[in-house]
GUVEXTOR-61357 format. One record per residue (C-alpha): residue number from 0; residue in three letters; chain; x, y, z. Coordinates in nm, 2 decimals. Layout:
BEGIN
+------+------+-------+--------+--------+--------+
! resi ! resn ! chain !   east !  north !     up !
+------+------+-------+--------+--------+--------+
!  NUM !  ALA !     A !      X !      Y !      Z !
...
+------+------+-------+--------+--------+--------+
% end
This chain:
BEGIN
+------+------+-------+--------+--------+--------+
! resi ! resn ! chain !   east !  north !     up !
+------+------+-------+--------+--------+--------+
!    0 !  MET !     A !  -2.50 !   1.14 !   1.81 !
!    1 !  ASN !     A !  -2.47 !   1.25 !   2.17 !
!    2 !  LYS !     A !  -2.11 !   1.33 !   2.26 !
!    3 !  GLN !     A !  -1.98 !   1.25 !   2.60 !
!    4 !  ILE !     A !  -1.75 !   1.51 !   2.76 !
!    5 !  LEU !     A !  -1.54 !   1.48 !   3.07 !
!    6 !  LEU !     A !  -1.49 !   1.83 !   3.22 !
!    7 !  VAL !     A !  -1.20 !   1.85 !   3.47 !
!    8 !  GLU !     A !  -1.22 !   2.18 !   3.65 !
!    9 !  ASP !     A !  -1.17 !   2.26 !   4.02 !
!   10 !  ASP !     A !  -1.34 !   2.61 !   4.02 !
!   11 !  PRO !     A !  -1.71 !   2.53 !   4.10 !
!   12 !  TYR !     A !  -1.84 !   2.85 !   3.94 !
!   13 !  ILE !     A !  -1.65 !   2.79 !   3.61 !
!   14 !  ALA !     A !  -1.75 !   2.42 !   3.61 !
!   15 !  GLU !     A !  -2.12 !   2.50 !   3.66 !
!   16 !  MET !     A !  -2.12 !   2.76 !   3.39 !
!   17 !  VAL !     A !  -1.94 !   2.54 !   3.14 !
!   18 !  LYS !     A !  -2.16 !   2.24 !   3.22 !
!   19 !  ASP !     A !  -2.48 !   2.43 !   3.17 !
!   20 !  HIS !     A !  -2.37 !   2.59 !   2.85 !
!   21 !  LEU !     A !  -2.25 !   2.27 !   2.69 !
!   22 !  LYS !     A !  -2.56 !   2.08 !   2.80 !
!   23 !  LYS !     A !  -2.77 !   2.33 !   2.61 !
!   24 !  ASP !     A !  -2.57 !   2.25 !   2.30 !
!   25 !  GLY !     A !  -2.66 !   1.88 !   2.34 !
!   26 !  PHE !     A !  -2.35 !   1.74 !   2.51 !
!   27 !  THR !     A !  -2.36 !   1.50 !   2.80 !
!   28 !  ILE !     A !  -2.12 !   1.62 !   3.07 !
!   29 !  ARG !     A !  -1.95 !   1.44 !   3.36 !
!   30 !  HIS !     A !  -1.75 !   1.67 !   3.60 !
!   31 !  ALA !     A !  -1.44 !   1.60 !   3.80 !
!   32 !  SER !     A !  -1.30 !   1.86 !   4.04 !
!   33 !  ASP !     A !  -0.96 !   1.71 !   4.08 !
!   34 !  GLY !     A !  -0.72 !   1.48 !   3.89 !
!   35 !  GLU !     A !  -0.78 !   1.17 !   4.09 !
!   36 !  GLN !     A !  -1.15 !   1.19 !   4.04 !
!   37 !  ALA !     A !  -1.09 !   1.26 !   3.67 !
!   38 !  VAL !     A !  -0.88 !   0.94 !   3.64 !
!   39 !  HIS !     A !  -1.15 !   0.74 !   3.81 !
!   40 !  LEU !     A !  -1.43 !   0.87 !   3.58 !
!   41 !  PHE !     A !  -1.21 !   0.82 !   3.27 !
!   42 !  LYS !     A !  -1.16 !   0.46 !   3.36 !
!   43 !  GLU !     A !  -1.53 !   0.41 !   3.43 !
!   44 !  LYS !     A !  -1.68 !   0.55 !   3.11 !
!   45 !  ALA !     A !  -1.60 !   0.61 !   2.75 !
!   46 !  PHE !     A !  -1.57 !   0.98 !   2.66 !
!   47 !  ASP !     A !  -1.54 !   1.16 !   2.33 !
!   48 !  LEU !     A !  -1.35 !   1.46 !   2.46 !
!   49 !  ILE !     A !  -1.18 !   1.59 !   2.77 !
!   50 !  VAL !     A !  -1.20 !   1.96 !   2.86 !
!   51 !  LEU !     A !  -0.92 !   2.00 !   3.10 !
!   52 !  ASP !     A !  -0.81 !   2.28 !   3.34 !
!   53 !  LEU !     A !  -0.44 !   2.26 !   3.40 !
!   54 !  MET !     A !  -0.44 !   2.41 !   3.75 !
!   55 !  LEU !     A !  -0.58 !   2.13 !   3.96 !
!   56 !  PRO !     A !  -0.54 !   2.03 !   4.33 !
!   57 !  ASP !     A !  -0.35 !   1.71 !   4.42 !
!   58 !  MET !     A !  -0.26 !   1.62 !   4.06 !
!   59 !  ASP !     A !  -0.20 !   1.90 !   3.80 !
!   60 !  GLY !     A !  -0.35 !   1.89 !   3.46 !
!   61 !  LEU !     A !  -0.02 !   1.80 !   3.29 !
!   62 !  GLU !     A !   0.03 !   1.49 !   3.51 !
!   63 !  PHE !     A !  -0.33 !   1.39 !   3.44 !
!   64 !  LEU !     A !  -0.28 !   1.44 !   3.07 !
!   65 !  GLN !     A !   0.03 !   1.22 !   3.08 !
!   66 !  ARG !     A !  -0.15 !   0.94 !   3.26 !
!   67 !  ILE !     A !  -0.44 !   0.95 !   3.00 !
!   68 !  ARG !     A !  -0.20 !   0.95 !   2.71 !
!   69 !  ALA !     A !  -0.04 !   0.64 !   2.83 !
!   70 !  SER !     A !  -0.35 !   0.44 !   2.72 !
!   71 !  SER !     A !  -0.56 !   0.67 !   2.50 !
!   72 !  TYR !     A !  -0.56 !   0.92 !   2.22 !
!   73 !  ILE !     A !  -0.89 !   1.08 !   2.32 !
!   74 !  PRO !     A !  -0.90 !   1.45 !   2.21 !
!   75 !  VAL !     A !  -0.82 !   1.70 !   2.49 !
!   76 !  LEU !     A !  -0.91 !   2.07 !   2.50 !
!   77 !  ILE !     A !  -0.70 !   2.26 !   2.75 !
!   78 !  MET !     A !  -0.84 !   2.55 !   2.96 !
!   79 !  SER !     A !  -0.56 !   2.76 !   3.12 !
!   80 !  ALA !     A !  -0.46 !   3.11 !   3.21 !
!   81 !  LYS !     A !  -0.08 !   3.02 !   3.20 !
!   82 !  ASP !     A !   0.07 !   3.03 !   2.85 !
!   83 !  SER !     A !   0.38 !   2.84 !   2.97 !
!   84 !  ASP !     A !   0.16 !   2.54 !   3.07 !
!   85 !  VAL !     A !  -0.03 !   2.56 !   2.75 !
!   86 !  ASP !     A !   0.29 !   2.55 !   2.55 !
!   87 !  LYS !     A !   0.40 !   2.24 !   2.74 !
!   88 !  ALA !     A !   0.06 !   2.07 !   2.69 !
!   89 !  LEU !     A !   0.06 !   2.14 !   2.32 !
!   90 !  GLY !     A !   0.42 !   2.12 !   2.22 !
!   91 !  LEU !     A !   0.62 !   1.90 !   2.45 !
!   92 !  GLY !     A !   0.48 !   1.56 !   2.40 !
!   93 !  PHE !     A !   0.19 !   1.59 !   2.64 !
!   94 !  GLY !     A !  -0.06 !   1.55 !   2.36 !
!   95 !  ALA !     A !  -0.33 !   1.81 !   2.40 !
!   96 !  ASP !     A !  -0.52 !   1.89 !   2.08 !
!   97 !  ASP !     A !  -0.62 !   2.25 !   2.14 !
!   98 !  TYR !     A !  -0.65 !   2.52 !   2.41 !
!   99 !  ILE !     A !  -0.87 !   2.81 !   2.51 !
!  100 !  ALA !     A !  -0.72 !   3.09 !   2.73 !
!  101 !  LYS !     A !  -0.89 !   3.19 !   3.05 !
!  102 !  PRO !     A !  -1.10 !   3.40 !   3.07 !
!  103 !  PHE !     A !  -1.30 !   3.28 !   2.77 !
!  104 !  SER !     A !  -1.64 !   3.33 !   2.62 !
!  105 !  LEU !     A !  -1.88 !   3.04 !   2.62 !
!  106 !  ILE !     A !  -1.95 !   3.08 !   2.25 !
!  107 !  GLU !     A !  -1.58 !   3.04 !   2.18 !
!  108 !  LEU !     A !  -1.56 !   2.74 !   2.41 !
!  109 !  THR !     A !  -1.84 !   2.57 !   2.22 !
!  110 !  ALA !     A !  -1.68 !   2.65 !   1.89 !
!  111 !  ARG !     A !  -1.35 !   2.49 !   2.00 !
!  112 !  VAL !     A !  -1.52 !   2.19 !   2.14 !
!  113 !  LYS !     A !  -1.71 !   2.13 !   1.82 !
!  114 !  ALA !     A !  -1.39 !   2.19 !   1.61 !
!  115 !  VAL !     A !  -1.18 !   1.94 !   1.81 !
!  116 !  LEU !     A !  -1.46 !   1.68 !   1.79 !
!  117 !  ARG !     A !  -1.50 !   1.73 !   1.42 !
!  118 !  ARG !     A !  -1.12 !   1.69 !   1.36 !
!  119 !  ALA !     A !  -1.12 !   1.37 !   1.58 !
!  120 !  THR !     A !  -1.42 !   1.23 !   1.39 !
!  121 !  HIS !     A !  -1.25 !   1.30 !   1.05 !
!  122 !  TYR !     A !  -0.93 !   1.14 !   1.17 !
!  123 !  THR !     A !  -1.11 !   0.83 !   1.29 !
!  124 !  GLN !     A !  -1.30 !   0.79 !   0.97 !
!  125 !  THR !     A !  -0.98 !   0.84 !   0.76 !
!  126 !  VAL !     A !  -0.80 !   0.57 !   0.96 !
!  127 !  GLN !     A !  -1.09 !   0.34 !   0.93 !
!  128 !  ALA !     A !  -1.11 !   0.40 !   0.56 !
!  129 !  GLU !     A !  -0.74 !   0.34 !   0.52 !
!  130 !  ALA !     A !  -0.76 !   0.02 !   0.73 !
!  131 !  SER !     A !  -1.05 !  -0.11 !   0.52 !
!  132 !  ASN !     A !  -0.82 !  -0.10 !   0.22 !
!  133 !  MET !     A !  -0.55 !  -0.32 !   0.38 !
!  134 !  LEU !     A !  -0.54 !  -0.70 !   0.40 !
!  135 !  HIS !     A !  -0.36 !  -0.85 !   0.70 !
!  136 !  ILE !     A !  -0.26 !  -1.21 !   0.77 !
!  137 !  HIS !     A !  -0.01 !  -1.26 !   1.05 !
!  138 !  GLU !     A !   0.29 !  -1.05 !   0.97 !
!  139 !  LEU !     A !   0.19 !  -0.99 !   0.61 !
!  140 !  THR !     A !   0.01 !  -0.68 !   0.49 !
!  141 !  LEU !     A !  -0.13 !  -0.61 !   0.15 !
!  142 !  ASP !     A !  -0.21 !  -0.24 !   0.06 !
!  143 !  LEU !     A !  -0.49 !  -0.24 !  -0.20 !
!  144 !  ASP !     A !  -0.46 !   0.13 !  -0.27 !
!  145 !  HIS !     A !  -0.09 !   0.13 !  -0.34 !
!  146 !  PHE !     A !  -0.05 !  -0.22 !  -0.48 !
!  147 !  SER !     A !   0.22 !  -0.30 !  -0.23 !
!  148 !  ALA !     A !   0.30 !  -0.58 !   0.02 !
!  149 !  ARG !     A !   0.49 !  -0.57 !   0.35 !
!  150 !  LYS !     A !   0.61 !  -0.83 !   0.60 !
!  151 !  LYS !     A !   0.70 !  -0.71 !   0.95 !
!  152 !  GLY !     A !   0.68 !  -0.36 !   0.80 !
!  153 !  GLU !     A !   0.94 !  -0.43 !   0.53 !
!  154 !  GLU !     A !   0.83 !  -0.38 !   0.17 !
!  155 !  ILE !     A !   0.83 !  -0.69 !  -0.05 !
!  156 !  LYS !     A !   0.88 !  -0.64 !  -0.42 !
!  157 !  LEU !     A !   0.61 !  -0.83 !  -0.61 !
!  158 !  THR !     A !   0.53 !  -0.85 !  -0.98 !
!  159 !  PRO !     A !   0.17 !  -0.75 !  -1.08 !
!  160 !  LYS !     A !   0.08 !  -1.12 !  -1.12 !
!  161 !  GLU !     A !   0.23 !  -1.22 !  -0.79 !
!  162 !  TRP !     A !   0.05 !  -0.93 !  -0.62 !
!  163 !  HIS !     A !  -0.29 !  -1.03 !  -0.77 !
!  164 !  ILE !     A !  -0.24 !  -1.40 !  -0.68 !
!  165 !  LEU !     A !  -0.16 !  -1.30 !  -0.32 !
!  166 !  LYS !     A !  -0.46 !  -1.06 !  -0.31 !
!  167 !  LEU !     A !  -0.70 !  -1.33 !  -0.44 !
!  168 !  LEU !     A !  -0.58 !  -1.58 !  -0.17 !
!  169 !  MET !     A !  -0.58 !  -1.32 !   0.12 !
!  170 !  GLU !     A !  -0.93 !  -1.20 !   0.03 !
!  171 !  ASN !     A !  -1.05 !  -1.55 !   0.07 !
!  172 !  PRO !     A !  -0.85 !  -1.70 !   0.36 !
!  173 !  ARG !     A !  -1.07 !  -2.00 !   0.41 !
!  174 !  ARG !     A !  -1.10 !  -2.10 !   0.04 !
!  175 !  ALA !     A !  -0.88 !  -2.33 !  -0.16 !
!  176 !  PHE !     A !  -0.84 !  -2.22 !  -0.53 !
!  177 !  SER !     A !  -0.76 !  -2.46 !  -0.81 !
!  178 !  LYS !     A !  -0.49 !  -2.36 !  -1.06 !
!  179 !  GLU !     A !  -0.76 !  -2.30 !  -1.32 !
!  180 !  GLN !     A !  -0.95 !  -2.07 !  -1.08 !
!  181 !  ILE !     A !  -0.64 !  -1.87 !  -1.00 !
!  182 !  TYR !     A !  -0.55 !  -1.84 !  -1.37 !
!  183 !  ARG !     A !  -0.90 !  -1.72 !  -1.47 !
!  184 !  ALA !     A !  -0.91 !  -1.47 !  -1.19 !
!  185 !  VAL !     A !  -0.56 !  -1.33 !  -1.23 !
!  186 !  TRP !     A !  -0.49 !  -1.36 !  -1.60 !
!  187 !  ASN !     A !  -0.85 !  -1.29 !  -1.69 !
!  188 !  ASP !     A !  -0.82 !  -1.55 !  -1.97 !
!  189 !  GLU !     A !  -0.92 !  -1.90 !  -2.06 !
!  190 !  TYR !     A !  -0.72 !  -2.17 !  -1.89 !
!  191 !  TYR !     A !  -0.54 !  -2.41 !  -2.12 !
!  192 !  ALA !     A !  -0.40 !  -2.65 !  -1.85 !
!  193 !  ASP !     A !  -0.09 !  -2.43 !  -1.82 !
!  194 !  GLU !     A !  -0.01 !  -2.55 !  -1.47 !
!  195 !  ASN !     A !   0.35 !  -2.44 !  -1.50 !
!  196 !  ALA !     A !   0.26 !  -2.07 !  -1.51 !
!  197 !  ILE !     A !   0.08 !  -2.10 !  -1.18 !
!  198 !  GLN !     A !   0.35 !  -2.31 !  -1.02 !
!  199 !  VAL !     A !   0.63 !  -2.07 !  -1.12 !
!  200 !  HIS !     A !   0.44 !  -1.77 !  -0.97 !
!  201 !  ILE !     A !   0.35 !  -1.95 !  -0.65 !
!  202 !  SER !     A !   0.71 !  -2.06 !  -0.61 !
!  203 !  ARG !     A !   0.84 !  -1.71 !  -0.66 !
!  204 !  LEU !     A !   0.58 !  -1.58 !  -0.42 !
!  205 !  ARG !     A !   0.69 !  -1.82 !  -0.15 !
!  206 !  GLU !     A !   1.05 !  -1.72 !  -0.20 !
!  207 !  LYS !     A !   0.96 !  -1.36 !  -0.13 !
!  208 !  ILE !     A !   0.71 !  -1.40 !   0.16 !
!  209 !  GLU !     A !   0.79 !  -1.72 !   0.34 !
!  210 !  THR !     A !   1.05 !  -1.76 !   0.61 !
!  211 !  ASP !     A !   1.11 !  -2.11 !   0.48 !
!  212 !  PRO !     A !   0.98 !  -2.16 !   0.13 !
!  213 !  ALA !     A !   1.03 !  -2.53 !   0.16 !
!  214 !  SER !     A !   0.78 !  -2.53 !   0.45 !
!  215 !  PRO !     A !   0.54 !  -2.25 !   0.36 !
!  216 !  GLN !     A !   0.31 !  -2.10 !   0.62 !
!  217 !  TYR !     A !   0.14 !  -1.84 !   0.41 !
!  218 !  ILE !     A !   0.06 !  -2.02 !   0.09 !
!  219 !  LYS !     A !  -0.04 !  -2.37 !   0.16 !
!  220 !  THR !     A !  -0.08 !  -2.65 !  -0.10 !
!  221 !  VAL !     A !  -0.41 !  -2.82 !  -0.08 !
!  222 !  TRP !     A !  -0.34 !  -3.16 !  -0.24 !
!  223 !  GLY !     A !  -0.57 !  -3.25 !  -0.53 !
!  224 !  ILE !     A !  -0.72 !  -2.90 !  -0.53 !
!  225 !  GLY !     A !  -0.47 !  -2.61 !  -0.55 !
!  226 !  TYR !     A !  -0.36 !  -2.34 !  -0.30 !
!  227 !  LYS !     A !  -0.49 !  -2.14 !  -0.01 !
!  228 !  VAL !     A !  -0.37 !  -1.90 !   0.26 !
!  229 !  GLY !     A !  -0.26 !  -2.08 !   0.57 !
!  230 !  ALA !     A !  -0.40 !  -2.02 !   0.92 !
!  231 !  PHE !     A !  -0.18 !  -1.89 !   1.20 !
+------+------+-------+--------+--------+--------+
% end
């Protein structure tokens, strides 16, 4: 996949050298020579990485980085000859991901660009994988990996049967389940018209997850059928 890089560098010689080298490695480069132009390009197009010189006219690199970080976690590779500015960018909440000291070799620059992009891709894939193992309905979250439930970030203590009933309903938010279907899915056994077992577990679940169990919003009763997760 062709990666899009925003290069922010006011020195035309360095900018041209970096652009040519990264283009040869298959990257698409947009160049800004000052902070204002960089902000404009950033808002105009989606980039995969910013390569940022800290010594810029009109708006220094740290200010530009702060403005970007207000709305984005795009990876940023700093280029700088000043160690003090690099320390600020990396360690004082400015949010840079890596740096390369000037003067630098183009081979090292390419290696660092690829490393930052690789880490960013891995992080994104990890977050997506973790998110795919979570069920969300309104303020309620079910973690399928850790068999836990949370409401507004606070953990809810559920029994295994309660957790599996909630999982069944949350995985099928538009479907109403009969008591028999819930029993067969959760207990993995034949249903012998033991409605009381289901009713007790549903009642306990409502006590734990509903703001007002007498007027449930999460687990709705579908008269004549059974239960389903409510719509918000």
